[in-house]
MARGUMAR-48589 format. One record per residue (C-alpha): x, y, z; residue in one letter. Coordinates in steps of 0.1 Angstrom, whole numbers, plus 5000, padded with zeros to 4 digits. Layout:
N
XYZA ...
end
This chain:
495
651045286180M 654345226161K 654544876146I 657944706142R 658944356131A 661044126152Q 662543786146V 661643566176S 662143216188M 660542936208V 662442646225F 660242346235H 662042206266L 660041886266D 661841786235K 665441886245C 667641586250I 670741776261G 673041656233C 674741996228H 674741956190T 673442316188C 676342446209S 678942266187I 677342396155A 677542756168C 681042706182K 682442576149N 680842846129L 681343166150W 683643116180T 686642916169S 688943216167R 691543316192R 690043506221G 686743336218T 687742996233E 685643046264Y 682643186245M 679542976240W 676943196222W 674742886225N 675042676256N 672742416271V 672442416309E 671142156333T 668342286355K 668342296385P 671942416383G 674242716386T 674542776349G 677142936327Y 678643166338P 678243056373T 675143206390L 674343426360W 670843466373E 671943636405D 671544006396Q 672544106432G 675943996421K 676044106384Y 673444396383K 672044306349G 668744406334G 666344666347W 664844756381K 661144826386H 660445196389G 657345396398K 657245566364E 659645376342K 662245106347P 665845206355G 669045026345L 670044806374L 673744846367L 674145216372Q 672845566362G 674745816342R 676845946372A 677845596383A 678645506347A 681145796345F 682645706379M 683045336370N 683945376334I 687545256340F 686544996365F 683444786364N 682944596397P 680044376384F 681944186357L 682043806358P 685643686360S 687143416338I 686643176367D 682943246365D 683043106330Y 686142886329Y 689742916318E 690042776283P 692742516278W 694342296252T 696842006257Y 700641986251S 700141736223Y 703741776211R 704941616243D 703441286231L 705841286202F 708841486215D 709341346250S 712641156256P 712540776259H 711640666294G 709840406315E 706640616318D 704140686291Q 704241056281P 701241266289V 699641566272A 699341816301M 696542086300P 697842426290V 695942756294S 694842916261E 695243256278I 698643236296T 700242946277G 701242786311K 700342446326N 697142456346M 694842246368E 691442206352I 688842306378E 685842406356A 684542376321G 681642496299P 679342216311N 680942136344W 677542076361D 676041896331D 673441636343D 674141766379L 677841696375G 677541386396G 676441576426S 673241756437Y 675342046451I 675042226417Y 671242196419A 671342326455A 673242636443G 670542726417D 669243076426P 665742966417N 665742716445M 665043006469K 661442996456A 660742636468V 659842526503T 662142316524E 659842016519E 659942056481E 663742086482R 664041776503R 661741586479Q 663641706448M 666941576462F 665541226471E 667240976449L 664040836434E 662741186427R 666041336415M 665241546384I 666741776359F 665941916325F 667842106299Y 667742486292L 669342586259P 670242956259R 671243206232I 670943586230C 667343686235N 667543986211H 665344176235C 663044466227L 664444656257N 668044526258P 670144596289G 673344556270C 672444836246L 671445076274A 674645006294A 677045066265C 678845406269P 680145406234A 676745346216G 678245046199A 675244816203I 672144856182Y 669044676170K 668644626132R 665544816121A 664244546097E 664444246120D 665244356156G 668444146158I 670844306184V 674444346172L 677744496184V 679344746161G 683044636162Q 684244976149D 682545166178K 683244916206C 685745056231R 685944756255A 684244926284W 682444586290R 679444756306M 677344546281C 678644226297V 677244336331S 674144506316G 672944186300C 671243986327P 671543666307Y 675343716303K 675143656265K 677643936256V 681343826258Y 684644016258Y 687243896233N 690543936251W 692543906219E 690744176199T 689644396228G 686044396215K 682744266228S 680943996208E 677643806210K 675143586191C 674143746158I 671243496153L 673143386121C 671643676102Y 673843606071P 672143266070R 668743416075Q 669343666047E 669643366023T 666543196037G 668242956061Q 667542926098P 670442986123P 672942706126A 671842596161C 668242576149F 669142376118H 671342126136S 668942066166C 668541686170V 665341716191G 663741966168R 662942176198I 663542516180R 661042736162Y 661743066145L 659443326130G 658543696128M 656443896153L 654844236149L 654944446181Y 653944796193D 657244986199A 655345256217D 654545016245R 658044896253I 658545126283E 655045066296Q 655444686294T 658844696310A 657444896339A 654644646348L 654644476382P 656044126383G 652643946382S 651644126350G 654844086330L 653943766311V 650543896301K 652144226291G 654744046270F 651943876251R 649944196247E 652744396232I 652744136203V 650144236177L 647744016157D 649243986122P 645743896108F 644044206122D 643244446092P 643944746113G 647344616123V 648144526087I 647244876075K 649245046103K 652244816098A 652344916061G 652145286071E 655045236095D 657245086068G 656844716075V 657044536041P 654144326030E 656444016029Q 657344066066A 653644086075I 653043756056K 655943606075A 654443706108A 651143536098Q 653043216092A 655043246124S 655042936148P 656243166175V 653043366174Y 651043046178K 652942926208Y 653143266225L 649843426218V 647443186203K 648042886225W 649743066254K 652242786260L 655542976256A 656943186284L 659943426287P 663043346307L 663143566338H 660743836327P 661544026359E 664744136342F 662444356321R 664444336289T 661444196271I 663243896256P 662243756222M 663243406230L 660443206247F 660242856263Y 657642586265V 658442456300P 659242096305S 656241906319L 658041596332L 656141316349P 653141446367V 650841146370T 652340996402A 654141096434S 656240926460V 654940926496R 656540746524N 658840566499G 655840436479L 655040506443Y 651440626442E 649640696409P 647340996409A 643540926410D 642641256394E 643841406361F 645341706377F 645841586412G 649541536406A 650141876391L 650342016427E 652941756435N 655041756403T 658741646403R 659642006395V 657642236418P 655542496401A 657242756423A 660642666408Y 659342696372L 657543016382A 660843166394S 662443076361L 659743176336F 656943386351T 658543616378A 657043406405G 653443376392D 652643006397S 649243036381S 650743086347E 652842766351I 649842566362V 647842686332A 650542586308V 651042246325N 647342176323K 647242246286K 650342036279L 648841756300Y 645641786281A 647441726248V 649041416262R 645841266276L 643741356246F 646241176222K 646440886246R 642640856245A 642940836207Q 645740586205S 645240376236V 641540436244G 641940396282D 640740746292V 637140786303D 635141026281R 633541226309K 636941276326K 638441376292L 635741636287D 636441776322R 640041776314L 639541986283L 637342226302E 639942276330E 642742326305A 640542576286Q 641242406253T 639442226225T 640141906204P 640842136174E 643442336193E 645042016207I 645441876172E 647142206161E 649542196191I 650241826184Y 650941886147Q 653342176155M 655041996183T 655441646169S 654841646131L 655741996119A 657742006087A 660942206082Y 659242516068R 656542506095E 659142526123R 661342776106F 659343056090A 662443246080V 661243606071P 662443776039P 665044026052F 665344226020M 668544376033R 669244566001E 665844756003Q 666544836040A 669844996030I 668245186002E 665445306025A 667945446050M 669645636021E 666345806012D 666246176019P 663246136043A 665245876063A 668346116065R 666046366081K 665446116109G 662145956097D 663245606087A 659545496084G 658945766059A 661945656039G 660545306037F 657145436026I 658645656000S 660545365985K 657545145986M 655445405967K 658045415940R 658045035938G 661545005954W 
end
């Protein structure tokens, strides 16, 4: 067992209002330079929908992530031989049309146009070519279904639902959507890192944040294809790849990332996790039905004395262990089992997890009539978002995981309703808790973290101690290839 620390995140989709404040905060801070106009390191998609870039989830088209192998997973994009053959031509890159062609407007025409009978107009101008263009797509072109269900119909996850479920989802009175904010997942088994021929992409040892070394990047753009979430972008001005850096300069001063800090719905949680690095390959090779469980099991209990001792031996500072003990991510992911990874079948072991949106589940529409459910969980089998759709999105097709999460989320709602309104029968409430495999104490903890958590409870920003990390890598033991020994050596000398 080799213990490492990783900064991780949870997004609670039941609280996301789709305001895009997070996207604008990130855009203003990191991607306002020339060549980054089309980049949205943080974007918020409407689901069901085709996403950004268009159909990014279709790995038959883009070849991102890893494929399941008998002994170990293999990179879906290509092997070493294919990488050499395709190094000057990558056939699996998204084009600018899959994102959108960024534009501005000819504002000077409003002031410099000659006098005439018509009002002058600022025409759209391409940020890339500088020529007039017709706007045909944008960063949120299908936001709120874009005025048409055709975007929802094109969602790759719709393949998992039945024709009857599809028909019901597109009925006007059942028309649904929810929001899916996305940033770089800072994976434990990143496809972008494995696909890079230049070795420019790396994970920081002290926090697991995935970065692109601009000095080493040679613009092969294999990382763009290798990332199944399409969160690595090519800067056409500098000729370098760029991506979300999880605002590590902010975190090094004790602040959460900008998109976290600005979130209106308070849907975002950040904290440290301890994990067993020796189990990455084993976890990534699990069959689809075992991936969610495997992702939880690779995360270690930060309160276990054995884990604490081994973490210290492996060079994890005591402050990082304490940060992991205060992590809200550990609670949502492991303790409460409410958070799920996005497309675990990509096998990158993402470190961004989602609490799925429950949406209304207490009634259904049959023959055009609104029918309340008689039983607590009777409507869960007939939710407005089918379990099969959410399973395709979050559990590699395992609907039982979705049902278990929905039951616990529903239990929290009904338990608090029983407290505040008092119209829930006690016997039914007891059965509800039993079926959801939860307790009143756990429900109160979930409610506190979901609805009433203070700033420091949601953002357990770990102490990065960047200076010590640099010193440790300069230690003689580290120069011999044993970074862990370097950490231990420094710690014994009191840093």
